[in-house]
C-alpha positions in Angstrom: -137.7 -68.9 26.4 -141.0 -68.0 24.9 -141.2 -64.8 27.0 -137.7 -63.7 25.9 -138.5 -64.3 22.2 -141.8 -62.5 22.6 -140.0 -59.5 24.2 -137.5 -59.4 21.3 -140.3 -59.7 18.8 -142.1 -56.7 20.3 -138.9 -54.6 20.3 -138.3 -55.5 16.7 -141.9 -54.6 15.9 -141.7 -51.2 17.5 -138.4 -50.4 15.8 -139.8 -51.4 12.4 -142.9 -49.3 12.9 -140.7 -46.3 13.8 -138.4 -46.8 10.8 -141.3 -47.2 8.4 -143.0 -44.0 9.7 -139.8 -41.8 9.3 -139.1 -42.9 5.7 -140.0 -40.5 3.0 -142.7 -41.8 0.7 -143.3 -40.8 -2.9 -146.9 -40.0 -2.2 -146.3 -37.6 0.7 -147.3 -39.8 3.6 -146.5 -38.3 6.9 -143.5 -36.5 5.5 -141.4 -36.9 8.6 -138.3 -38.0 6.9 -138.3 -35.3 4.2 -136.1 -32.7 5.9 -132.4 -32.2 5.9 -130.5 -34.6 8.3 -128.2 -31.8 9.5 -125.5 -32.7 7.0 -125.0 -36.1 8.5 -125.7 -38.0 5.3 -127.0 -37.2 1.9 -130.7 -37.8 1.1 -129.8 -40.9 -1.0 -127.6 -42.3 1.7 -130.2 -41.8 4.4 -132.9 -43.5 2.2 -130.6 -46.4 1.6 -129.7 -46.8 5.3 -133.4 -46.7 6.3 -134.3 -49.2 3.5 -131.6 -51.6 4.5 -132.4 -51.3 8.2 -136.1 -51.9 7.5 -135.3 -55.0 5.4 -133.0 -56.4 8.2 -135.7 -55.8 10.8 -138.3 -57.4 8.6 -136.2 -60.5 8.3 -135.7 -60.6 12.1 -139.5 -60.1 12.5 -140.2 -63.1 10.3 -137.6 -65.2 12.1 -139.1 -64.4 15.5 -142.6 -65.1 14.1 -141.5 -68.5 13.0 -139.8 -69.1 16.3 -142.9 -68.2 18.3 -145.1 -70.4 16.1 -142.8 -73.4 16.6 -142.7 -72.8 20.3 -146.5 -72.6 20.4 -146.9 -75.8 18.5 -144.8 -77.8 21.0 -147.0 -77.0 23.9 -149.1 -80.0 25.0 -152.4 -78.4 26.0 -155.8 -79.8 25.3 -157.1 -78.8 21.9 -160.6 -78.0 23.1 -162.7 -77.9 26.2 -164.4 -81.1 25.1 -161.1 -83.0 25.5 -161.3 -82.2 29.2 -164.6 -84.0 29.7 -164.6 -87.5 31.2 -165.2 -90.4 28.8 -168.3 -91.5 30.7 -171.1 -89.2 31.6 -172.5 -89.9 35.1 -176.2 -90.7 35.2 -178.3 -87.8 36.3 -180.5 -88.4 39.3 -184.2 -87.8 38.9 -185.5 -85.2 41.3 -187.8 -86.6 43.9 -191.2 -85.1 44.4 -192.3 -83.9 47.8 -194.8 -86.2 49.5 -198.4 -85.3 48.8 -197.6 -83.4 45.6 -199.0 -84.9 42.4 
C-alpha cells in the first residue's frame, strides 16, 4: 500500500511541477506559458484552468503526504540502534599474557 501511495505521490509531484513551470508569471519567469494556445482557449481561460488544476494537484499532494506520514507512523521498527542492544552487557574477558612476558 505504501509503495502504491508513493508512486501516486511522485506522479502528482511531477505533474504539479510541470504545471507550475508552464504558468505565466507576472515577473517574467521562464515565460513558457506566455504564447498563444493556438486558439484553443483565451488567455484568461487558460490561466484559470492552470490555476485550478494546480490547486487540485496541490490538495492531492497534501493528502498523499498525510497518507504517507500516517503509514510511516504505524510501522513498528526500533527507534534507534540502542534499542537493539541486549539488556545485559556480557563481561569482557581479560587478554592473557604469553608466558615469560612481563
